[in-house]
N, C-alpha and C positions, 0 to 999 in steps of 0.2 A: 621415445617419442609415443610409444603406445600409452605409457603411464601418463604423459601430458594430456593426450586426447581424452583418456579415461577421466582424469581429474576435471577437464574442462566440460565433459558430459555430465559429470556429477553435479558440478556448479550450476550448469544450465538447468538441469532437472530439479535441483533444490530450489533454486531462484524461481523457477516456475511454479513450484508448489507454494512457496511463500507469497509470491506476487499474487497468485490465484486466491489464496485465502485473504490476503489484504484486499484485493479487488471485491470479493464477496462482503467484506465489512464496509469498505469505504467507497466503492463504486467509483463515480467520475471524480471524486476529490483526489483519489490515488493517481488517475490518468492525467489530471491537471499538474499534480506535483511532480509526476515522473517527466512529463513534458517540459516543465520549467527546468527541472534538473539536467535534462538533455540537451536544452536550447544552447548552451555555450559550445557544444560540440561543433557546429558549422563553422563559426568564425575561427575556432582553433585549427581546424582542418584546413579551411581555404586560405587563412592567413599564413599558415605554415608552408604552403606551397603544394602540399599533397593533393588539396582539392582541386587544383588546376589540372593535374594529370588524371584525376578521378572524372572530371567534367569532360576533358578531351576524349578519354576512352569511352565514356557514356554517349557522347555525341557522335563519335565514329561509329560505335555499334548501331545507334539509331539510323544514322545515314545509310549505312550498309543494310541495315534490315529493311528500310524502304525500298531498296533496289533488289535485294536478293537475300533470302535467309541463309542460303549456303554461304554467301560471302561474310555475313555476320558471324556465323558459326566458325568459319575459317579464321577470321580475325581474332576471335576469342581464344581459340585453341592455340594459335600462333603466339599471341601475347602471353599466355600462361606458359607455354613451353620456353618462351625467350626469358621468363623470369628465373628459370632453373640455373643457368650460369651466374646470375646475380646471387642467388641463394647460396650456391657452392662457394662464390667469392667470399661472401660475408662469413659463411661457416668456417672457411679456412683461416680467417682472421680472429676467430674466437679461441679462447684458451681451451684446451682439451678437458673434457669432463673428468676423464680419468686422472688428470693431474690435479684437478681441484679436490677430488674425492680420495686421492692416493694416500693410503695409511700403510704403514708397515705391516707385513703379515706376521701373525703370531705364530710362533713354532709350536708344534704338537709334541710337547715332552711329557713323559708320564711322570 
């Protein structure tokens, strides 16, 4: 997991440097292009059903925040903790990494 996070941070840092350099050169043309490239994201998310839950969660947080910041924070913490059993359930159904990478050990013979 640490290796995955490290790789993601390296990609994020590298892409930030690249996009910063491209922005210095192309300015708002780059922003327009990236916006056009990202535009299909919303229909894919909302038509895929994920966006409905995203919207409901956001609306719930907004509703609670208007009434009590403590309730909004509580909702967020409880929702995140409630995801842990789902992650465990999904992880239990994944093939073991060791089995995927399992190779016979070499014998140390002189």
